[in-house]
C-alpha positions as CSV (number, residue, x, y, z in Angstrom):
1,X,0.0,0.1,0.0
2,X,1.7,3.0,-1.0
3,X,2.7,5.6,1.8
4,X,1.7,2.8,4.6
5,X,4.7,2.8,6.5
6,X,6.5,-0.2,8.5
7,X,6.8,2.0,11.5
8,X,2.7,2.2,11.3
9,X,2.0,-1.4,10.8
10,X,4.6,-1.9,13.8
11,X,2.4,0.3,15.7
12,X,-0.6,-0.8,14.6
13,X,0.9,-4.5,15.6
14,X,0.9,-3.5,19.2
15,X,4.2,-5.9,19.6
16,X,7.4,-6.2,18.3
17,X,7.0,-7.6,14.5
18,X,9.3,-8.0,11.7
19,X,7.7,-5.7,8.6
20,X,8.9,-5.4,5.1
21,X,7.6,-3.0,2.9
22,X,7.6,-3.6,-0.9
23,X,6.2,-1.7,-3.8
24,X,5.4,-4.5,-6.8
25,X,4.1,-3.4,-9.7
26,X,1.3,-4.5,-12.3
27,X,3.6,-6.5,-14.8
28,X,4.2,-8.9,-11.7
29,X,0.8,-10.3,-12.8
30,X,3.0,-11.8,-16.0
31,X,6.1,-12.9,-13.9
32,X,7.7,-9.5,-15.2
33,X,7.4,-7.3,-11.9
34,X,9.5,-4.5,-10.8
35,X,9.6,-4.6,-6.6
36,X,11.4,-2.5,-4.1
37,X,11.7,-3.3,-0.7
38,X,12.5,-1.9,2.7
39,X,13.2,-3.3,6.4
40,X,10.9,-1.7,9.0
41,X,13.0,-1.7,12.9
42,X,12.6,-5.0,13.6
43,X,13.2,-7.2,10.3
44,X,16.7,-8.8,9.5
45,X,18.6,-10.3,7.0
46,X,16.3,-13.7,7.0
47,X,13.3,-11.3,6.3
48,X,14.5,-9.6,3.4
49,X,16.0,-12.5,2.0
50,X,12.0,-14.4,2.1
51,X,10.6,-11.3,1.4
52,X,12.9,-11.3,-2.3
53,X,12.5,-14.8,-2.7
54,X,8.3,-14.1,-2.6
55,X,8.7,-11.4,-5.1
56,X,11.5,-12.6,-7.0
57,X,9.2,-15.2,-8.2
58,X,7.5,-12.6,-10.4
59,X,10.2,-10.3,-11.7
60,X,12.9,-8.1,-10.2
61,X,13.3,-7.1,-6.8
62,X,16.0,-3.7,-5.4
63,X,16.7,-3.0,-1.7
64,X,16.2,0.6,-1.0
65,X,15.8,2.5,2.0
66,X,12.1,3.3,2.7
67,X,12.8,7.0,2.4
68,X,13.1,5.9,-1.2
69,X,9.6,4.4,-1.2
70,X,7.8,7.2,-2.4
71,X,10.3,7.4,-5.6
72,X,9.7,3.8,-6.3
73,X,6.1,4.3,-6.2
74,X,6.1,7.2,-8.9
75,X,8.6,5.4,-11.0
76,X,7.8,1.7,-11.3
77,X,4.4,1.7,-9.4
78,X,2.8,4.1,-11.3
79,X,5.5,3.5,-14.4
80,X,2.9,1.0,-16.1
81,X,0.3,3.2,-16.7
82,X,2.9,6.1,-18.4
83,X,4.4,3.0,-20.9
84,X,0.5,2.0,-21.6
85,X,-0.2,5.3,-22.0
86,X,2.8,5.4,-24.8
87,X,1.5,2.7,-26.1
88,X,-2.2,3.8,-26.6
89,X,-0.3,6.9,-28.4
90,X,2.0,4.9,-31.0
91,X,-1.5,2.8,-31.8
92,X,-3.5,6.0,-32.3
93,X,0.0,7.6,-34.5
94,X,-0.4,4.4,-36.8
95,X,-3.6,4.1,-37.3
96,X,-3.6,7.8,-38.3
97,X,-0.8,7.1,-40.5
98,X,-2.7,4.9,-42.4
99,X,-2.4,1.4,-40.6
100,X,-5.6,-0.6,-39.5
101,X,-5.5,-1.0,-35.6
102,X,-4.8,-4.6,-35.5
103,X,-1.5,-3.7,-37.7
104,X,-0.6,-0.8,-35.5
105,X,-1.1,-2.6,-32.3
106,X,0.9,-5.5,-33.0
107,X,3.7,-3.2,-34.9
108,X,3.7,-0.9,-31.7
109,X,3.4,-3.4,-28.6
110,X,5.9,-5.8,-30.2
111,X,8.7,-2.5,-30.9
112,X,7.7,-1.7,-27.0
113,X,8.9,-5.7,-25.9
114,X,11.9,-5.5,-28.2
115,X,13.2,-2.3,-27.3
116,X,12.4,-3.6,-23.5
117,X,14.3,-6.4,-24.2
118,X,17.2,-4.4,-25.7
119,X,17.3,-2.3,-22.6
120,X,17.6,-5.3,-20.0
121,X,19.2,-7.5,-21.8
122,X,21.6,-5.9,-24.2
123,X,25.1,-4.2,-22.9
124,X,24.4,-0.6,-23.9
125,X,22.1,2.0,-22.4
126,X,19.2,3.9,-23.7
127,X,20.9,7.0,-24.8
128,X,23.3,4.3,-26.8
129,X,20.7,2.4,-27.9
130,X,18.8,5.4,-29.4
131,X,21.4,6.9,-30.9
132,X,22.2,3.7,-33.5
133,X,18.9,3.9,-34.3
134,X,19.1,7.4,-35.6
135,X,20.5,8.1,-38.5
136,X,21.8,11.6,-39.3
137,X,19.0,13.9,-41.0
138,X,16.6,10.9,-41.3
139,X,13.3,9.5,-40.1
140,X,14.0,8.8,-36.3
141,X,15.9,11.9,-36.0
142,X,13.0,14.1,-37.3
143,X,10.3,12.5,-35.2
144,X,12.4,12.6,-32.1
145,X,12.7,16.4,-33.0
146,X,9.0,16.2,-32.6
147,X,8.9,14.6,-29.1
148,X,11.1,16.5,-28.0
149,X,9.3,19.7,-29.0
150,X,6.7,18.9,-27.0
151,X,8.5,18.2,-24.2
152,X,7.9,14.5,-23.7
153,X,11.3,14.2,-21.3
154,X,10.4,16.7,-19.1
155,X,6.5,15.5,-18.9
156,X,8.4,12.3,-17.6
157,X,10.1,13.7,-15.3
158,X,7.1,15.5,-13.8
159,X,5.1,12.7,-13.8
160,X,7.2,10.6,-11.9
161,X,7.9,13.3,-9.8
162,X,4.2,14.3,-9.3
163,X,3.3,10.8,-8.2
164,X,6.4,10.6,-5.9
165,X,5.2,13.6,-4.4
166,X,1.7,12.5,-4.5
167,X,2.5,9.4,-2.5
168,X,4.5,11.8,-0.3
169,X,1.1,13.2,0.7
170,X,-1.0,10.6,1.2
171,X,1.7,8.9,4.1
172,X,1.3,12.2,5.9
């Protein structure tokens, strides 16, 4: 639960209790989740290892201090919605450019999947991968210029910051 602190759970229990706070995301439903965990005051290495084993069955797990969980909420907790919004926009753009919705969905979704696999399984970072697809003066450069002109990068920065801020507000 976003913003429910380990301290609040420990106090509600009324006794010493090992609490590990977790922020998973919805891709865990298909074994591709991203989760972060933080220990409460009574949680030890065994408790953290147990939580990692449980959540690791449905994706990757990172350990962070509890103070970072609002940022995790804004990035990976809310992140699937951002990706889905981009997917919707890509499909609509494909339809606008003349493709059938079915073809646009197939191409957009597979492009997102393949690109994500390159990020996770490849040895290059996002900037290098983007550069490898961008020919000087080419079609990709023209498209990227429009995305930058419309502030897509700034919009993502603002979205993650807003979600993290909202998570902090909910915790107060």
